[in-house]
PyMOL Python script that loads the backbone (N, CA, C, O; Angstrom):
from pymol import cmd

cmd.read_pdbstr("""\
ATOM      1  N   MET A   1      -5.958   2.347  23.677  1.00  0.00           N
ATOM      2  CA  MET A   1      -6.480   1.554  22.583  1.00  0.00           C
ATOM      3  C   MET A   1      -5.540   1.689  21.385  1.00  0.00           C
ATOM      4  O   MET A   1      -5.285   2.794  20.907  1.00  0.00           O
ATOM      5  N   ALA A   2      -5.041   0.581  20.918  1.00  0.00           N
ATOM      6  CA  ALA A   2      -4.142   0.567  19.768  1.00  0.00           C
ATOM      7  C   ALA A   2      -4.940   0.436  18.484  1.00  0.00           C
ATOM      8  O   ALA A   2      -5.918  -0.308  18.412  1.00  0.00           O
ATOM      9  N   ILE A   3      -4.510   1.164  17.486  1.00  0.00           N
ATOM     10  CA  ILE A   3      -5.133   1.085  16.166  1.00  0.00           C
ATOM     11  C   ILE A   3      -4.275   0.159  15.312  1.00  0.00           C
ATOM     12  O   ILE A   3      -3.101   0.441  15.072  1.00  0.00           O
ATOM     13  N   ASN A   4      -4.856  -0.939  14.858  1.00  0.00           N
ATOM     14  CA  ASN A   4      -4.107  -1.914  14.080  1.00  0.00           C
ATOM     15  C   ASN A   4      -4.580  -2.056  12.653  1.00  0.00           C
ATOM     16  O   ASN A   4      -3.888  -2.654  11.829  1.00  0.00           O
ATOM     17  N   LYS A   5      -5.767  -1.508  12.337  1.00  0.00           N
ATOM     18  CA  LYS A   5      -6.325  -1.619  10.994  1.00  0.00           C
ATOM     19  C   LYS A   5      -6.815  -0.247  10.566  1.00  0.00           C
ATOM     20  O   LYS A   5      -7.480   0.450  11.332  1.00  0.00           O
ATOM     21  N   VAL A   6      -6.483   0.139   9.331  1.00  0.00           N
ATOM     22  CA  VAL A   6      -6.820   1.453   8.802  1.00  0.00           C
ATOM     23  C   VAL A   6      -7.479   1.271   7.436  1.00  0.00           C
ATOM     24  O   VAL A   6      -7.100   0.382   6.673  1.00  0.00           O
ATOM     25  N   MET A   7      -8.473   2.122   7.128  1.00  0.00           N
ATOM     26  CA  MET A   7      -9.074   2.107   5.797  1.00  0.00           C
ATOM     27  C   MET A   7      -8.770   3.439   5.119  1.00  0.00           C
ATOM     28  O   MET A   7      -8.912   4.506   5.716  1.00  0.00           O
ATOM     29  N   VAL A   8      -8.351   3.351   3.867  1.00  0.00           N
ATOM     30  CA  VAL A   8      -8.085   4.532   3.055  1.00  0.00           C
ATOM     31  C   VAL A   8      -9.067   4.508   1.895  1.00  0.00           C
ATOM     32  O   VAL A   8      -9.182   3.501   1.197  1.00  0.00           O
ATOM     33  N   LEU A   9      -9.771   5.604   1.687  1.00  0.00           N
ATOM     34  CA  LEU A   9     -10.700   5.706   0.565  1.00  0.00           C
ATOM     35  C   LEU A   9     -10.014   6.447  -0.566  1.00  0.00           C
ATOM     36  O   LEU A   9      -9.675   7.623  -0.432  1.00  0.00           O
ATOM     37  N   GLY A  10      -9.810   5.767  -1.669  1.00  0.00           N
ATOM     38  CA  GLY A  10      -9.150   6.351  -2.831  1.00  0.00           C
ATOM     39  C   GLY A  10      -7.794   5.717  -3.056  1.00  0.00           C
ATOM     40  O   GLY A  10      -6.922   5.785  -2.189  1.00  0.00           O
ATOM     41  N   ALA A  11      -7.607   5.098  -4.216  1.00  0.00           N
ATOM     42  CA  ALA A  11      -6.368   4.409  -4.544  1.00  0.00           C
ATOM     43  C   ALA A  11      -5.480   5.238  -5.460  1.00  0.00           C
ATOM     44  O   ALA A  11      -4.660   4.692  -6.198  1.00  0.00           O
ATOM     45  N   GLY A  12      -5.644   6.552  -5.412  1.00  0.00           N
ATOM     46  CA  GLY A  12      -4.795   7.435  -6.211  1.00  0.00           C
ATOM     47  C   GLY A  12      -3.421   7.576  -5.583  1.00  0.00           C
ATOM     48  O   GLY A  12      -3.066   6.833  -4.667  1.00  0.00           O
ATOM     49  N   THR A  13      -2.662   8.519  -6.073  1.00  0.00           N
ATOM     50  CA  THR A  13      -1.301   8.730  -5.587  1.00  0.00           C
ATOM     51  C   THR A  13      -1.278   8.995  -4.086  1.00  0.00           C
ATOM     52  O   THR A  13      -0.491   8.386  -3.360  1.00  0.00           O
ATOM     53  N   MET A  14      -2.129   9.892  -3.621  1.00  0.00           N
ATOM     54  CA  MET A  14      -2.140  10.224  -2.207  1.00  0.00           C
ATOM     55  C   MET A  14      -2.643   9.055  -1.359  1.00  0.00           C
ATOM     56  O   MET A  14      -2.055   8.734  -0.327  1.00  0.00           O
ATOM     57  N   GLY A  15      -3.720   8.429  -1.792  1.00  0.00           N
ATOM     58  CA  GLY A  15      -4.269   7.315  -1.036  1.00  0.00           C
ATOM     59  C   GLY A  15      -3.293   6.159  -0.895  1.00  0.00           C
ATOM     60  O   GLY A  15      -3.157   5.590   0.189  1.00  0.00           O
ATOM     61  N   MET A  16      -2.615   5.807  -1.976  1.00  0.00           N
ATOM     62  CA  MET A  16      -1.657   4.710  -1.910  1.00  0.00           C
ATOM     63  C   MET A  16      -0.426   5.097  -1.104  1.00  0.00           C
ATOM     64  O   MET A  16       0.183   4.250  -0.450  1.00  0.00           O
ATOM     65  N   GLY A  17      -0.059   6.367  -1.148  1.00  0.00           N
ATOM     66  CA  GLY A  17       1.056   6.833  -0.317  1.00  0.00           C
ATOM     67  C   GLY A  17       0.727   6.722   1.162  1.00  0.00           C
ATOM     68  O   GLY A  17       1.559   6.295   1.961  1.00  0.00           O
ATOM     69  N   ILE A  18      -0.487   7.107   1.520  1.00  0.00           N
ATOM     70  CA  ILE A  18      -0.941   6.989   2.908  1.00  0.00           C
ATOM     71  C   ILE A  18      -0.975   5.515   3.316  1.00  0.00           C
ATOM     72  O   ILE A  18      -0.537   5.161   4.411  1.00  0.00           O
ATOM     73  N   ALA A  19      -1.494   4.664   2.439  1.00  0.00           N
ATOM     74  CA  ALA A  19      -1.547   3.228   2.724  1.00  0.00           C
ATOM     75  C   ALA A  19      -0.143   2.663   2.931  1.00  0.00           C
ATOM     76  O   ALA A  19       0.076   1.850   3.829  1.00  0.00           O
ATOM     77  N   GLN A  20       0.792   3.088   2.110  1.00  0.00           N
ATOM     78  CA  GLN A  20       2.167   2.604   2.224  1.00  0.00           C
ATOM     79  C   GLN A  20       2.775   2.997   3.564  1.00  0.00           C
ATOM     80  O   GLN A  20       3.423   2.174   4.210  1.00  0.00           O
ATOM     81  N   VAL A  21       2.579   4.234   3.989  1.00  0.00           N
ATOM     82  CA  VAL A  21       3.133   4.697   5.260  1.00  0.00           C
ATOM     83  C   VAL A  21       2.560   3.893   6.428  1.00  0.00           C
ATOM     84  O   VAL A  21       3.298   3.476   7.320  1.00  0.00           O
ATOM     85  N   PHE A  22       1.241   3.679   6.418  1.00  0.00           N
ATOM     86  CA  PHE A  22       0.629   2.888   7.490  1.00  0.00           C
ATOM     87  C   PHE A  22       1.137   1.448   7.475  1.00  0.00           C
ATOM     88  O   PHE A  22       1.430   0.883   8.529  1.00  0.00           O
ATOM     89  N   ALA A  23       1.243   0.850   6.283  1.00  0.00           N
ATOM     90  CA  ALA A  23       1.725  -0.528   6.184  1.00  0.00           C
ATOM     91  C   ALA A  23       3.174  -0.635   6.654  1.00  0.00           C
ATOM     92  O   ALA A  23       3.540  -1.611   7.308  1.00  0.00           O
ATOM     93  N   GLU A  24       4.000   0.359   6.328  1.00  0.00           N
ATOM     94  CA  GLU A  24       5.386   0.364   6.795  1.00  0.00           C
ATOM     95  C   GLU A  24       5.456   0.479   8.315  1.00  0.00           C
ATOM     96  O   GLU A  24       6.426   0.039   8.933  1.00  0.00           O
ATOM     97  N   ALA A  25       4.430   1.071   8.910  1.00  0.00           N
ATOM     98  CA  ALA A  25       4.361   1.206  10.369  1.00  0.00           C
ATOM     99  C   ALA A  25       3.782  -0.053  11.021  1.00  0.00           C
ATOM    100  O   ALA A  25       3.621  -0.094  12.241  1.00  0.00           O
ATOM    101  N   GLY A  26       3.471  -1.071  10.228  1.00  0.00           N
ATOM    102  CA  GLY A  26       3.000  -2.330  10.763  1.00  0.00           C
ATOM    103  C   GLY A  26       1.496  -2.471  10.857  1.00  0.00           C
ATOM    104  O   GLY A  26       1.002  -3.430  11.450  1.00  0.00           O
ATOM    105  N   LYS A  27       0.765  -1.545  10.289  1.00  0.00           N
ATOM    106  CA  LYS A  27      -0.702  -1.593  10.333  1.00  0.00           C
ATOM    107  C   LYS A  27      -1.247  -2.362   9.133  1.00  0.00           C
ATOM    108  O   LYS A  27      -0.624  -2.399   8.071  1.00  0.00           O
ATOM    109  N   THR A  28      -2.407  -2.970   9.313  1.00  0.00           N
ATOM    110  CA  THR A  28      -3.141  -3.580   8.213  1.00  0.00           C
ATOM    111  C   THR A  28      -3.953  -2.470   7.547  1.00  0.00           C
ATOM    112  O   THR A  28      -4.617  -1.693   8.234  1.00  0.00           O
ATOM    113  N   VAL A  29      -3.904  -2.390   6.222  1.00  0.00           N
ATOM    114  CA  VAL A  29      -4.558  -1.295   5.499  1.00  0.00           C
ATOM    115  C   VAL A  29      -5.501  -1.855   4.445  1.00  0.00           C
ATOM    116  O   VAL A  29      -5.135  -2.736   3.667  1.00  0.00           O
ATOM    117  N   ILE A  30      -6.711  -1.331   4.434  1.00  0.00           N
ATOM    118  CA  ILE A  30      -7.679  -1.645   3.386  1.00  0.00           C
ATOM    119  C   ILE A  30      -7.836  -0.378   2.553  1.00  0.00           C
ATOM    120  O   ILE A  30      -8.153   0.685   3.087  1.00  0.00           O
ATOM    121  N   VAL A  31      -7.617  -0.492   1.256  1.00  0.00           N
ATOM    122  CA  VAL A  31      -7.775   0.642   0.345  1.00  0.00           C
ATOM    123  C   VAL A  31      -8.967   0.338  -0.549  1.00  0.00           C
ATOM    124  O   VAL A  31      -9.040  -0.730  -1.157  1.00  0.00           O
ATOM    125  N   ARG A  32      -9.901   1.278  -0.627  1.00  0.00           N
ATOM    126  CA  ARG A  32     -11.094   1.089  -1.458  1.00  0.00           C
ATOM    127  C   ARG A  32     -11.210   2.237  -2.449  1.00  0.00           C
ATOM    128  O   ARG A  32     -10.892   3.385  -2.138  1.00  0.00           O
ATOM    129  N   ASP A  33     -11.673   1.902  -3.653  1.00  0.00           N
ATOM    130  CA  ASP A  33     -11.921   2.914  -4.677  1.00  0.00           C
ATOM    131  C   ASP A  33     -13.129   2.486  -5.497  1.00  0.00           C
ATOM    132  O   ASP A  33     -13.577   1.342  -5.425  1.00  0.00           O
ATOM    133  N   ILE A  34     -13.646   3.430  -6.279  1.00  0.00           N
ATOM    134  CA  ILE A  34     -14.900   3.187  -6.994  1.00  0.00           C
ATOM    135  C   ILE A  34     -14.729   2.431  -8.307  1.00  0.00           C
ATOM    136  O   ILE A  34     -15.708   1.902  -8.833  1.00  0.00           O
ATOM    137  N   ALA A  35     -13.529   2.367  -8.843  1.00  0.00           N
ATOM    138  CA  ALA A  35     -13.337   1.733 -10.153  1.00  0.00           C
ATOM    139  C   ALA A  35     -12.094   0.855 -10.148  1.00  0.00           C
ATOM    140  O   ALA A  35     -11.074   1.204  -9.555  1.00  0.00           O
ATOM    141  N   ASP A  36     -12.193  -0.270 -10.808  1.00  0.00           N
ATOM    142  CA  ASP A  36     -11.078  -1.200 -10.890  1.00  0.00           C
ATOM    143  C   ASP A  36      -9.861  -0.570 -11.573  1.00  0.00           C
ATOM    144  O   ASP A  36      -8.725  -0.905 -11.235  1.00  0.00           O
ATOM    145  N   ALA A  37     -10.078   0.323 -12.511  1.00  0.00           N
ATOM    146  CA  ALA A  37      -8.957   0.981 -13.197  1.00  0.00           C
ATOM    147  C   ALA A  37      -8.111   1.784 -12.207  1.00  0.00           C
ATOM    148  O   ALA A  37      -6.883   1.777 -12.293  1.00  0.00           O
ATOM    149  N   PHE A  38      -8.756   2.466 -11.279  1.00  0.00           N
ATOM    150  CA  PHE A  38      -8.029   3.238 -10.268  1.00  0.00           C
ATOM    151  C   PHE A  38      -7.253   2.304  -9.339  1.00  0.00           C
ATOM    152  O   PHE A  38      -6.130   2.600  -8.931  1.00  0.00           O
ATOM    153  N   ILE A  39      -7.869   1.189  -9.020  1.00  0.00           N
ATOM    154  CA  ILE A  39      -7.235   0.215  -8.140  1.00  0.00           C
ATOM    155  C   ILE A  39      -5.992  -0.379  -8.806  1.00  0.00           C
ATOM    156  O   ILE A  39      -4.939  -0.486  -8.179  1.00  0.00           O
ATOM    157  N   GLN A  40      -6.119  -0.757 -10.058  1.00  0.00           N
ATOM    158  CA  GLN A  40      -4.984  -1.336 -10.782  1.00  0.00           C
ATOM    159  C   GLN A  40      -3.823  -0.352 -10.876  1.00  0.00           C
ATOM    160  O   GLN A  40      -2.668  -0.726 -10.672  1.00  0.00           O
ATOM    161  N   ARG A  41      -4.132   0.905 -11.186  1.00  0.00           N
ATOM    162  CA  ARG A  41      -3.091   1.927 -11.273  1.00  0.00           C
ATOM    163  C   ARG A  41      -2.421   2.123  -9.922  1.00  0.00           C
ATOM    164  O   ARG A  41      -1.196   2.204  -9.834  1.00  0.00           O
ATOM    165  N   GLY A  42      -3.227   2.199  -8.870  1.00  0.00           N
ATOM    166  CA  GLY A  42      -2.686   2.403  -7.525  1.00  0.00           C
ATOM    167  C   GLY A  42      -1.787   1.268  -7.080  1.00  0.00           C
ATOM    168  O   GLY A  42      -0.735   1.501  -6.484  1.00  0.00           O
ATOM    169  N   GLU A  43      -2.194   0.041  -7.366  1.00  0.00           N
ATOM    170  CA  GLU A  43      -1.365  -1.106  -7.013  1.00  0.00           C
ATOM    171  C   GLU A  43      -0.049  -1.083  -7.787  1.00  0.00           C
ATOM    172  O   GLU A  43       0.999  -1.443  -7.251  1.00  0.00           O
ATOM    173  N   GLY A  44      -0.109  -0.661  -9.044  1.00  0.00           N
ATOM    174  CA  GLY A  44       1.108  -0.562  -9.847  1.00  0.00           C
ATOM    175  C   GLY A  44       2.077   0.461  -9.286  1.00  0.00           C
ATOM    176  O   GLY A  44       3.283   0.221  -9.238  1.00  0.00           O
ATOM    177  N   VAL A  45       1.551   1.600  -8.861  1.00  0.00           N
ATOM    178  CA  VAL A  45       2.393   2.646  -8.265  1.00  0.00           C
ATOM    179  C   VAL A  45       3.025   2.136  -6.976  1.00  0.00           C
ATOM    180  O   VAL A  45       4.209   2.366  -6.730  1.00  0.00           O
ATOM    181  N   LEU A  46       2.247   1.449  -6.159  1.00  0.00           N
ATOM    182  CA  LEU A  46       2.760   0.915  -4.902  1.00  0.00           C
ATOM    183  C   LEU A  46       3.872  -0.102  -5.149  1.00  0.00           C
ATOM    184  O   LEU A  46       4.910  -0.058  -4.488  1.00  0.00           O
ATOM    185  N   LYS A  47       3.663  -1.011  -6.092  1.00  0.00           N
ATOM    186  CA  LYS A  47       4.685  -2.006  -6.413  1.00  0.00           C
ATOM    187  C   LYS A  47       5.957  -1.346  -6.917  1.00  0.00           C
ATOM    188  O   LYS A  47       7.060  -1.759  -6.556  1.00  0.00           O
ATOM    189  N   LYS A  48       5.809  -0.318  -7.751  1.00  0.00           N
ATOM    190  CA  LYS A  48       6.974   0.399  -8.272  1.00  0.00           C
ATOM    191  C   LYS A  48       7.744   1.080  -7.136  1.00  0.00           C
ATOM    192  O   LYS A  48       8.975   1.063  -7.116  1.00  0.00           O
ATOM    193  N   ASN A  49       7.007   1.680  -6.190  1.00  0.00           N
ATOM    194  CA  ASN A  49       7.659   2.321  -5.041  1.00  0.00           C
ATOM    195  C   ASN A  49       8.462   1.309  -4.226  1.00  0.00           C
ATOM    196  O   ASN A  49       9.581   1.596  -3.801  1.00  0.00           O
ATOM    197  N   MET A  50       7.893   0.135  -4.013  1.00  0.00           N
ATOM    198  CA  MET A  50       8.594  -0.906  -3.255  1.00  0.00           C
ATOM    199  C   MET A  50       9.823  -1.396  -4.017  1.00  0.00           C
ATOM    200  O   MET A  50      10.878  -1.608  -3.420  1.00  0.00           O
ATOM    201  N   GLU A  51       9.695  -1.576  -5.325  1.00  0.00           N
ATOM    202  CA  GLU A  51      10.832  -2.016  -6.139  1.00  0.00           C
ATOM    203  C   GLU A  51      11.971  -1.011  -6.085  1.00  0.00           C
ATOM    204  O   GLU A  51      13.138  -1.400  -6.021  1.00  0.00           O
ATOM    205  N   LYS A  52      11.644   0.283  -6.111  1.00  0.00           N
ATOM    206  CA  LYS A  52      12.673   1.322  -6.031  1.00  0.00           C
ATOM    207  C   LYS A  52      13.406   1.266  -4.704  1.00  0.00           C
ATOM    208  O   LYS A  52      14.630   1.397  -4.664  1.00  0.00           O
ATOM    209  N   LYS A  53      12.664   1.072  -3.607  1.00  0.00           N
ATOM    210  CA  LYS A  53      13.301   0.998  -2.288  1.00  0.00           C
ATOM    211  C   LYS A  53      14.233  -0.204  -2.190  1.00  0.00           C
ATOM    212  O   LYS A  53      15.313  -0.115  -1.605  1.00  0.00           O
ATOM    213  N   VAL A  54      13.813  -1.324  -2.764  1.00  0.00           N
ATOM    214  CA  VAL A  54      14.648  -2.521  -2.745  1.00  0.00           C
ATOM    215  C   VAL A  54      15.894  -2.290  -3.601  1.00  0.00           C
ATOM    216  O   VAL A  54      17.000  -2.636  -3.186  1.00  0.00           O
ATOM    217  N   ALA A  55      15.726  -1.712  -4.782  1.00  0.00           N
ATOM    218  CA  ALA A  55      16.849  -1.467  -5.682  1.00  0.00           C
ATOM    219  C   ALA A  55      17.875  -0.514  -5.075  1.00  0.00           C
ATOM    220  O   ALA A  55      19.075  -0.660  -5.310  1.00  0.00           O
ATOM    221  N   LYS A  56      17.413   0.455  -4.301  1.00  0.00           N
ATOM    222  CA  LYS A  56      18.311   1.425  -3.670  1.00  0.00           C
ATOM    223  C   LYS A  56      18.917   0.906  -2.368  1.00  0.00           C
ATOM    224  O   LYS A  56      19.761   1.571  -1.767  1.00  0.00           O
ATOM    225  N   GLY A  57      18.491  -0.281  -1.932  1.00  0.00           N
ATOM    226  CA  GLY A  57      19.027  -0.864  -0.716  1.00  0.00           C
ATOM    227  C   GLY A  57      18.410  -0.309   0.557  1.00  0.00           C
ATOM    228  O   GLY A  57      18.943  -0.514   1.647  1.00  0.00           O
ATOM    229  N   LYS A  58      17.290   0.391   0.428  1.00  0.00           N
ATOM    230  CA  LYS A  58      16.638   0.948   1.607  1.00  0.00           C
ATOM    231  C   LYS A  58      15.875  -0.119   2.388  1.00  0.00           C
ATOM    232  O   LYS A  58      15.602   0.057   3.576  1.00  0.00           O
ATOM    233  N   MET A  59      15.531  -1.226   1.729  1.00  0.00           N
ATOM    234  CA  MET A  59      14.894  -2.366   2.390  1.00  0.00           C
ATOM    235  C   MET A  59      15.154  -3.605   1.552  1.00  0.00           C
ATOM    236  O   MET A  59      15.465  -3.511   0.365  1.00  0.00           O
ATOM    237  N   ASP A  60      15.024  -4.755   2.174  1.00  0.00           N
ATOM    238  CA  ASP A  60      15.208  -5.986   1.408  1.00  0.00           C
ATOM    239  C   ASP A  60      13.863  -6.454   0.850  1.00  0.00           C
ATOM    240  O   ASP A  60      12.808  -5.940   1.220  1.00  0.00           O
ATOM    241  N   GLN A  61      13.924  -7.425  -0.035  1.00  0.00           N
ATOM    242  CA  GLN A  61      12.717  -7.889  -0.712  1.00  0.00           C
ATOM    243  C   GLN A  61      11.716  -8.487   0.266  1.00  0.00           C
ATOM    244  O   GLN A  61      10.508  -8.344   0.076  1.00  0.00           O
ATOM    245  N   ALA A  62      12.200  -9.153   1.307  1.00  0.00           N
ATOM    246  CA  ALA A  62      11.292  -9.749   2.296  1.00  0.00           C
ATOM    247  C   ALA A  62      10.483  -8.672   3.010  1.00  0.00           C
ATOM    248  O   ALA A  62       9.289  -8.851   3.252  1.00  0.00           O
ATOM    249  N   ALA A  63      11.124  -7.557   3.348  1.00  0.00           N
ATOM    250  CA  ALA A  63      10.413  -6.455   4.009  1.00  0.00           C
ATOM    251  C   ALA A  63       9.389  -5.843   3.064  1.00  0.00           C
ATOM    252  O   ALA A  63       8.276  -5.523   3.482  1.00  0.00           O
ATOM    253  N   ALA A  64       9.748  -5.677   1.805  1.00  0.00           N
ATOM    254  CA  ALA A  64       8.813  -5.127   0.813  1.00  0.00           C
ATOM    255  C   ALA A  64       7.609  -6.049   0.640  1.00  0.00           C
ATOM    256  O   ALA A  64       6.472  -5.583   0.561  1.00  0.00           O
ATOM    257  N   ASP A  65       7.857  -7.342   0.580  1.00  0.00           N
ATOM    258  CA  ASP A  65       6.759  -8.308   0.462  1.00  0.00           C
ATOM    259  C   ASP A  65       5.858  -8.272   1.695  1.00  0.00           C
ATOM    260  O   ASP A  65       4.638  -8.387   1.581  1.00  0.00           O
ATOM    261  N   ASP A  66       6.459  -8.112   2.866  1.00  0.00           N
ATOM    262  CA  ASP A  66       5.689  -8.036   4.106  1.00  0.00           C
ATOM    263  C   ASP A  66       4.792  -6.806   4.110  1.00  0.00           C
ATOM    264  O   ASP A  66       3.632  -6.884   4.516  1.00  0.00           O
ATOM    265  N   ILE A  67       5.319  -5.679   3.662  1.00  0.00           N
ATOM    266  CA  ILE A  67       4.533  -4.443   3.581  1.00  0.00           C
ATOM    267  C   ILE A  67       3.380  -4.624   2.593  1.00  0.00           C
ATOM    268  O   ILE A  67       2.241  -4.263   2.889  1.00  0.00           O
ATOM    269  N   MET A  68       3.677  -5.181   1.428  1.00  0.00           N
ATOM    270  CA  MET A  68       2.642  -5.388   0.413  1.00  0.00           C
ATOM    271  C   MET A  68       1.548  -6.331   0.918  1.00  0.00           C
ATOM    272  O   MET A  68       0.381  -6.175   0.559  1.00  0.00           O
ATOM    273  N   SER A  69       1.916  -7.300   1.740  1.00  0.00           N
ATOM    274  CA  SER A  69       0.929  -8.259   2.236  1.00  0.00           C
ATOM    275  C   SER A  69      -0.045  -7.619   3.227  1.00  0.00           C
ATOM    276  O   SER A  69      -1.130  -8.152   3.456  1.00  0.00           O
ATOM    277  N   ARG A  70       0.329  -6.495   3.809  1.00  0.00           N
ATOM    278  CA  ARG A  70      -0.544  -5.807   4.763  1.00  0.00           C
ATOM    279  C   ARG A  70      -1.559  -4.889   4.088  1.00  0.00           C
ATOM    280  O   ARG A  70      -2.435  -4.341   4.757  1.00  0.00           O
ATOM    281  N   ILE A  71      -1.454  -4.716   2.772  1.00  0.00           N
ATOM    282  CA  ILE A  71      -2.352  -3.797   2.056  1.00  0.00           C
ATOM    283  C   ILE A  71      -3.324  -4.604   1.209  1.00  0.00           C
ATOM    284  O   ILE A  71      -2.921  -5.355   0.321  1.00  0.00           O
ATOM    285  N   LEU A  72      -4.610  -4.436   1.496  1.00  0.00           N
ATOM    286  CA  LEU A  72      -5.673  -5.083   0.736  1.00  0.00           C
ATOM    287  C   LEU A  72      -6.389  -3.998  -0.050  1.00  0.00           C
ATOM    288  O   LEU A  72      -6.911  -3.050   0.536  1.00  0.00           O
ATOM    289  N   VAL A  73      -6.421  -4.127  -1.372  1.00  0.00           N
ATOM    290  CA  VAL A  73      -7.058  -3.130  -2.228  1.00  0.00           C
ATOM    291  C   VAL A  73      -8.318  -3.759  -2.819  1.00  0.00           C
ATOM    292  O   VAL A  73      -8.265  -4.853  -3.381  1.00  0.00           O
ATOM    293  N   GLU A  74      -9.457  -3.063  -2.692  1.00  0.00           N
ATOM    294  CA  GLU A  74     -10.710  -3.607  -3.195  1.00  0.00           C
ATOM    295  C   GLU A  74     -11.604  -2.508  -3.762  1.00  0.00           C
ATOM    296  O   GLU A  74     -11.468  -1.330  -3.433  1.00  0.00           O
ATOM    297  N   GLU A  75     -12.509  -2.932  -4.612  1.00  0.00           N
ATOM    298  CA  GLU A  75     -13.459  -2.009  -5.239  1.00  0.00           C
ATOM    299  C   GLU A  75     -14.682  -1.843  -4.346  1.00  0.00           C
ATOM    300  O   GLU A  75     -15.115  -2.795  -3.697  1.00  0.00           O
ATOM    301  N   MET A  76     -15.241  -0.629  -4.312  1.00  0.00           N
ATOM    302  CA  MET A  76     -16.436  -0.363  -3.525  1.00  0.00           C
ATOM    303  C   MET A  76     -17.659  -0.904  -4.226  1.00  0.00           C
ATOM    304  O   MET A  76     -18.771  -0.776  -3.715  1.00  0.00           O
TER     305      MET A  76
END
""", "prot")
cmd.dss("prot")
cmd.show_as("cartoon", "prot")
cmd.util.cbc("prot")
cmd.orient("prot")
């Protein structure tokens, strides 16, 4: 049985890092948190991480966009 969808509870540093790793592995990730402020911060950290990878040449913008498209962040 293949696992194709993962849910992460908590959009903090650790939660978004876990979501990023799963998304980079090709999985669909749902991240949930209790407050919109946490979600906004987490999404900002994730975007910054992707921008850094693109700037350093570790991935191209299309790959970063593909990874970001696999992560759905929502409030509980």
